[in-house]
Chimera marker file (.cmm) of the C-alpha trace (Angstrom):
<marker_set name="trace">
<marker id="1" x="2.342" y="10.261" z="-13.101" r="1" g="1" b="0" radius="0.5"/>
<marker id="2" x="-1.482" y="8.065" z="-13.509" r="1" g="1" b="0" radius="0.5"/>
<marker id="3" x="0.561" y="4.667" z="-13.866" r="1" g="1" b="0" radius="0.5"/>
<marker id="4" x="2.044" y="5.802" z="-10.038" r="1" g="1" b="0" radius="0.5"/>
<marker id="5" x="-1.512" y="6.990" z="-8.928" r="1" g="1" b="0" radius="0.5"/>
<marker id="6" x="-2.781" y="3.406" z="-10.135" r="1" g="1" b="0" radius="0.5"/>
<marker id="7" x="-0.265" y="1.379" z="-8.157" r="1" g="1" b="0" radius="0.5"/>
<marker id="8" x="-0.688" y="3.634" z="-5.148" r="1" g="1" b="0" radius="0.5"/>
<marker id="9" x="-4.016" y="3.138" z="-5.056" r="1" g="1" b="0" radius="0.5"/>
<marker id="10" x="-3.317" y="-0.979" z="-5.863" r="1" g="1" b="0" radius="0.5"/>
<marker id="11" x="-1.275" y="-0.817" z="-2.640" r="1" g="1" b="0" radius="0.5"/>
<marker id="12" x="-4.183" y="0.890" z="-0.602" r="1" g="1" b="0" radius="0.5"/>
<marker id="13" x="-6.441" y="-1.451" z="-1.701" r="1" g="1" b="0" radius="0.5"/>
<marker id="14" x="-4.322" y="-4.667" z="-0.669" r="1" g="1" b="0" radius="0.5"/>
<marker id="15" x="-3.636" y="-3.462" z="2.463" r="1" g="1" b="0" radius="0.5"/>
<marker id="16" x="-7.439" y="-2.643" z="3.226" r="1" g="1" b="0" radius="0.5"/>
<marker id="17" x="-8.812" y="-5.882" z="1.698" r="1" g="1" b="0" radius="0.5"/>
<marker id="18" x="-8.621" y="-7.886" z="4.904" r="1" g="1" b="0" radius="0.5"/>
<marker id="19" x="-11.192" y="-4.858" z="5.894" r="1" g="1" b="0" radius="0.5"/>
<marker id="20" x="-12.965" y="-5.673" z="3.371" r="1" g="1" b="0" radius="0.5"/>
<marker id="21" x="-13.695" y="-9.172" z="3.608" r="1" g="1" b="0" radius="0.5"/>
<marker id="22" x="-14.760" y="-8.684" z="7.298" r="1" g="1" b="0" radius="0.5"/>
<marker id="23" x="-17.449" y="-6.293" z="6.295" r="1" g="1" b="0" radius="0.5"/>
<marker id="24" x="-18.604" y="-8.366" z="3.611" r="1" g="1" b="0" radius="0.5"/>
<marker id="25" x="-18.660" y="-11.491" z="5.877" r="1" g="1" b="0" radius="0.5"/>
<marker id="26" x="-19.948" y="-9.632" z="9.089" r="1" g="1" b="0" radius="0.5"/>
<marker id="27" x="-16.843" y="-10.646" z="11.097" r="1" g="1" b="0" radius="0.5"/>
<marker id="28" x="-14.949" y="-9.312" z="13.645" r="1" g="1" b="0" radius="0.5"/>
<marker id="29" x="-15.630" y="-5.840" z="14.346" r="1" g="1" b="0" radius="0.5"/>
<marker id="30" x="-18.489" y="-6.222" z="11.538" r="1" g="1" b="0" radius="0.5"/>
<marker id="31" x="-19.870" y="-8.847" z="13.180" r="1" g="1" b="0" radius="0.5"/>
<marker id="32" x="-23.289" y="-8.022" z="14.904" r="1" g="1" b="0" radius="0.5"/>
<marker id="33" x="-24.645" y="-11.106" z="16.104" r="1" g="1" b="0" radius="0.5"/>
<marker id="34" x="-26.398" y="-14.090" z="14.100" r="1" g="1" b="0" radius="0.5"/>
<marker id="35" x="-29.427" y="-12.742" z="14.431" r="1" g="1" b="0" radius="0.5"/>
<marker id="36" x="-28.498" y="-8.798" z="12.617" r="1" g="1" b="0" radius="0.5"/>
<marker id="37" x="-25.887" y="-10.522" z="10.128" r="1" g="1" b="0" radius="0.5"/>
<marker id="38" x="-28.922" y="-13.204" z="8.739" r="1" g="1" b="0" radius="0.5"/>
<marker id="39" x="-30.709" y="-9.684" z="7.793" r="1" g="1" b="0" radius="0.5"/>
<marker id="40" x="-28.525" y="-8.562" z="5.181" r="1" g="1" b="0" radius="0.5"/>
<link id1="1" id2="2" r="1" g="1" b="0" radius="0.2"/>
<link id1="2" id2="3" r="1" g="1" b="0" radius="0.2"/>
<link id1="3" id2="4" r="1" g="1" b="0" radius="0.2"/>
<link id1="4" id2="5" r="1" g="1" b="0" radius="0.2"/>
<link id1="5" id2="6" r="1" g="1" b="0" radius="0.2"/>
<link id1="6" id2="7" r="1" g="1" b="0" radius="0.2"/>
<link id1="7" id2="8" r="1" g="1" b="0" radius="0.2"/>
<link id1="8" id2="9" r="1" g="1" b="0" radius="0.2"/>
<link id1="9" id2="10" r="1" g="1" b="0" radius="0.2"/>
<link id1="10" id2="11" r="1" g="1" b="0" radius="0.2"/>
<link id1="11" id2="12" r="1" g="1" b="0" radius="0.2"/>
<link id1="12" id2="13" r="1" g="1" b="0" radius="0.2"/>
<link id1="13" id2="14" r="1" g="1" b="0" radius="0.2"/>
<link id1="14" id2="15" r="1" g="1" b="0" radius="0.2"/>
<link id1="15" id2="16" r="1" g="1" b="0" radius="0.2"/>
<link id1="16" id2="17" r="1" g="1" b="0" radius="0.2"/>
<link id1="17" id2="18" r="1" g="1" b="0" radius="0.2"/>
<link id1="18" id2="19" r="1" g="1" b="0" radius="0.2"/>
<link id1="19" id2="20" r="1" g="1" b="0" radius="0.2"/>
<link id1="20" id2="21" r="1" g="1" b="0" radius="0.2"/>
<link id1="21" id2="22" r="1" g="1" b="0" radius="0.2"/>
<link id1="22" id2="23" r="1" g="1" b="0" radius="0.2"/>
<link id1="23" id2="24" r="1" g="1" b="0" radius="0.2"/>
<link id1="24" id2="25" r="1" g="1" b="0" radius="0.2"/>
<link id1="25" id2="26" r="1" g="1" b="0" radius="0.2"/>
<link id1="26" id2="27" r="1" g="1" b="0" radius="0.2"/>
<link id1="27" id2="28" r="1" g="1" b="0" radius="0.2"/>
<link id1="28" id2="29" r="1" g="1" b="0" radius="0.2"/>
<link id1="29" id2="30" r="1" g="1" b="0" radius="0.2"/>
<link id1="30" id2="31" r="1" g="1" b="0" radius="0.2"/>
<link id1="31" id2="32" r="1" g="1" b="0" radius="0.2"/>
<link id1="32" id2="33" r="1" g="1" b="0" radius="0.2"/>
<link id1="33" id2="34" r="1" g="1" b="0" radius="0.2"/>
<link id1="34" id2="35" r="1" g="1" b="0" radius="0.2"/>
<link id1="35" id2="36" r="1" g="1" b="0" radius="0.2"/>
<link id1="36" id2="37" r="1" g="1" b="0" radius="0.2"/>
<link id1="37" id2="38" r="1" g="1" b="0" radius="0.2"/>
<link id1="38" id2="39" r="1" g="1" b="0" radius="0.2"/>
<link id1="39" id2="40" r="1" g="1" b="0" radius="0.2"/>
</marker_set>
């Protein structure tokens, strides 16, 4: 049971990894323009 839940979590986060990267690097839909991106 626990192993199944952990495996599901791993799959979920792998599927969303690109979205997290976009948020962290402020690209794609998370890009707010050069000035706002620099504010951190």
